[in-house]
C-alpha positions in Angstrom: -101.6 25.9 20.9 -101.3 22.1 19.7 -99.9 21.9 16.3 -102.7 19.9 14.8 -105.2 22.5 15.5 -104.3 24.7 12.9 -102.5 24.2 9.4 -99.4 25.7 8.4 -99.7 29.6 8.1 -102.4 29.7 10.9 -104.9 29.2 8.3 -108.0 26.6 8.6 -107.6 23.3 6.4 -109.5 23.6 3.3 -112.9 22.0 3.4 -114.6 20.1 0.4 -117.7 18.4 -0.5 -117.5 15.2 -2.3 -120.4 13.7 -4.0 -120.5 10.0 -5.0 -123.3 7.9 -6.7 -125.5 6.0 -4.4 -125.4 5.2 -0.8 -122.5 4.7 1.5 -123.2 2.2 4.5 -121.8 2.5 7.9 -119.1 -0.1 6.9 -117.6 1.9 4.1 -117.7 5.3 6.1 -115.1 3.7 8.3 -112.8 4.3 5.5 -113.4 8.0 6.0 -113.2 8.9 9.7 -112.8 12.6 9.3 -115.7 13.4 7.0 -119.6 13.4 7.8 -122.0 11.7 5.4 -125.4 13.1 4.2 -127.9 11.8 1.8 -128.6 14.1 -1.3 -131.3 12.5 -3.4 -130.0 9.3 -4.7 -126.3 10.2 -3.9 -124.0 10.5 -0.9 -122.5 13.6 0.1 -119.3 13.6 2.1 -118.0 16.8 3.8 -115.4 18.1 5.9 -111.9 19.7 5.9 -108.9 17.7 4.9 -105.3 18.8 5.7 -104.0 19.2 2.2 -104.2 18.4 -1.4 -102.7 14.9 -0.4 -105.5 14.3 2.1 -108.0 14.9 -0.8 -105.8 12.5 -3.2 -105.9 10.0 -0.4 -110.0 10.3 -0.3 -110.3 9.9 -3.8 -108.0 6.9 -4.0 -110.0 5.0 -1.2 -113.2 5.7 -3.2 -111.9 4.3 -6.1 -110.6 1.2 -3.9 -114.1 0.6 -2.7 -115.5 0.7 -6.3 -117.6 4.0 -5.6 -118.4 6.3 -8.2 -116.9 10.0 -7.6 -119.4 12.4 -9.0 -118.0 15.9 -8.2 -115.8 17.7 -5.7 -116.5 21.0 -4.3 -114.2 23.4 -2.2 -116.0 24.9 0.3 -115.7 28.5 1.1 -114.6 29.9 4.5 -117.9 30.0 5.9 -118.6 26.5 5.2 -120.8 26.8 2.1 -120.0 25.0 -1.3 -118.5 27.3 -4.2 -120.8 27.3 -6.7 -120.0 25.2 -9.5 -122.5 24.1 -12.1 -121.9 21.0 -14.5 -122.3 21.7 -18.5 
């Protein structure tokens, strides 16, 4: 099995849903090649697996560098659905 098929410990890499304010165009999406994009009302939802916590921080850094407003990060459960968090 190729090394990049599985993360250390033979586990799937963690998945995330990352919500940002407003739309993200195709040019900006090139900064996030491993994530998929969908619209959620006025906001954009980026989702996908990231290799580790360092990769998550890299995405957060890219969002900041592009001037995008981060609204929420939700870890996805093993089945792919986001774990429920509700803002207070």
